[in-house]
C-alpha positions in Angstrom: 0.0 0.0 0.0 1.1 3.6 -0.7 0.7 6.3 1.8 -0.1 9.7 0.3 -0.3 12.4 2.9 -2.5 11.0 5.7 -4.6 8.8 3.4 -3.6 5.3 2.4 -4.3 4.2 -1.1 -4.0 0.9 -3.0 -0.6 0.0 -4.5 0.0 1.0 -8.1 -0.6 -2.0 -10.4 2.7 -3.5 -11.5 4.9 -1.3 -9.2 6.1 -4.3 -7.2 6.9 -6.2 -10.4 8.9 -3.3 -11.7 10.9 -3.0 -8.5 11.4 -6.8 -8.4 12.7 -6.8 -12.0 15.1 -3.9 -11.1 16.4 -5.8 -8.1 16.9 -9.0 -10.2 18.9 -6.9 -12.7 21.1 -5.5 -9.9 21.7 -8.9 -8.5 22.6 -10.2 -11.9 25.0 -7.3 -12.4 26.7 -7.9 -9.0 26.9 -11.6 -9.7 28.4 -11.1 -13.1 31.1 -8.8 -11.6 32.0 -11.6 -9.2 31.4 -9.3 -6.2 30.1 -10.6 -2.9 27.6 -8.5 -1.0 26.9 -4.8 -1.6 24.3 -2.3 -0.4 21.6 -2.1 -3.0 18.5 0.1 -3.0 15.7 0.4 -5.5 13.2 3.1 -6.1 10.7 1.9 -8.6 12.8 1.0 -11.7 16.0 2.8 -10.6 18.7 0.9 -8.8 21.5 2.4 -6.6 24.5 0.3 -5.6 26.6 1.6 -2.7 30.1 0.3 -2.3 30.6 1.1 1.4 33.7 1.6 3.4 33.0 -1.9 4.9 33.9 -3.3 1.4 37.6 -2.3 1.6 39.9 0.6 1.3 39.6 3.3 -1.4 41.6 1.3 -3.9 39.5 -1.8 -3.4 36.2 0.1 -3.5 37.2 2.0 -6.7 38.0 -1.3 -8.3 34.6 -2.6 -7.4 33.0 0.5 -8.9 35.1 0.2 -12.0 34.1 -3.5 -12.4 30.4 -2.6 -12.2 30.8 0.4 -14.4 32.5 -1.7 -17.1 29.5 -4.0 -17.1 27.2 -1.0 -17.4 29.2 0.3 -20.3 30.2 3.4 -18.3 33.4 4.9 -16.9 33.7 5.9 -13.2 34.3 9.5 -12.4 34.9 11.6 -9.3 32.2 14.1 -8.1 33.0 16.7 -5.6 31.0 18.7 -3.1 31.6 22.4 -3.5 30.5 23.2 0.0 32.5 20.6 2.0 35.6 18.4 1.5 33.6 15.4 0.3 33.9 13.4 -2.9 32.7 10.2 -4.3 33.4 7.9 -7.3 30.3 7.1 -9.3 29.2 5.5 -12.6 25.8 5.3 -14.2 24.3 3.1 -16.9 21.7 0.5 -17.6 21.3 -3.2 -17.2 18.4 -4.9 -19.0 16.8 -1.5 -19.5 17.0 -0.6 -15.8 18.9 2.6 -14.8 21.7 1.8 -12.4 24.0 4.1 -10.4 27.1 2.8 -8.5 29.0 4.9 -6.1 31.5 4.9 -3.2 32.5 7.7 -0.9 36.1 9.1 -1.0 37.9 10.8 1.8 39.3 14.2 1.0 42.9 14.5 2.2 43.3 16.9 5.1 45.8 19.7 4.8 49.0 19.4 6.8 48.2 20.7 10.3 44.5 20.1 9.7 43.8 23.7 8.5 41.4 22.6 5.7 41.7 20.0 2.9 43.8 19.5 -0.2 42.4 20.4 -3.5 43.7 20.2 -7.1 43.3 23.2 -9.5 42.8 22.6 -13.2 46.1 21.4 -14.4 46.8 19.5 -11.2 48.5 22.0 -8.9 47.6 20.9 -5.3 46.8 23.6 -2.8 45.0 24.0 0.5 41.3 25.0 0.8 40.8 26.5 4.2 38.1 25.2 6.5 34.7 26.6 5.6 35.8 27.7 2.1 34.1 26.4 -1.0 35.8 24.4 -3.7 36.2 26.7 -6.8 34.6 25.6 -10.1 36.8 23.2 -12.0 38.7 22.2 -9.0 38.5 18.8 -7.3 39.3 17.4 -3.8 42.5 15.4 -3.5 41.3 12.1 -2.1 42.6 8.8 -0.7 42.9 7.6 -4.3 45.6 10.2 -5.1 49.2 9.2 -4.4 51.1 10.5 -1.4 53.4 12.6 -3.6 50.5 14.6 -5.0 49.1 15.0 -1.5 52.4 16.2 -0.1 53.0 18.7 -2.9 50.5 21.3 -1.5 51.9 24.6 -2.5 49.8 27.4 -1.0 46.7 28.2 0.9 43.8 29.8 -1.0 43.1 33.1 0.7 
């Protein structure tokens, strides 16, 4: 049954079947990738697969996202929050006509001394974004997927 406001209405015909088909498609995708258990949620005909920090370190998780992305015919890419030092790796595609998103959270590297986080400008120069400052357009957070050399090369603080 669906709850709309304070009234309860009958379920939409076929909605459960659509959700079940989406979940079967997600299960098939995960099985085909040879991955054990993952967090999967489904909203109608849209599937979201979350590779959580319980599934391994950033390198392992990014490999799982890449494996699933390959089966979706997609490439994983990093998305960054502009308002806080948060990033995630994601990919989107379809399996058996069902839209699927796969993602894992990435940790932004803290600045030396903890005065903000490291970010990369277009072109790759690494610098510090002070606590409370926004990530400028075109920049990205330096994450736990970046090598230690890049993280230690922070040049200057953004005023």
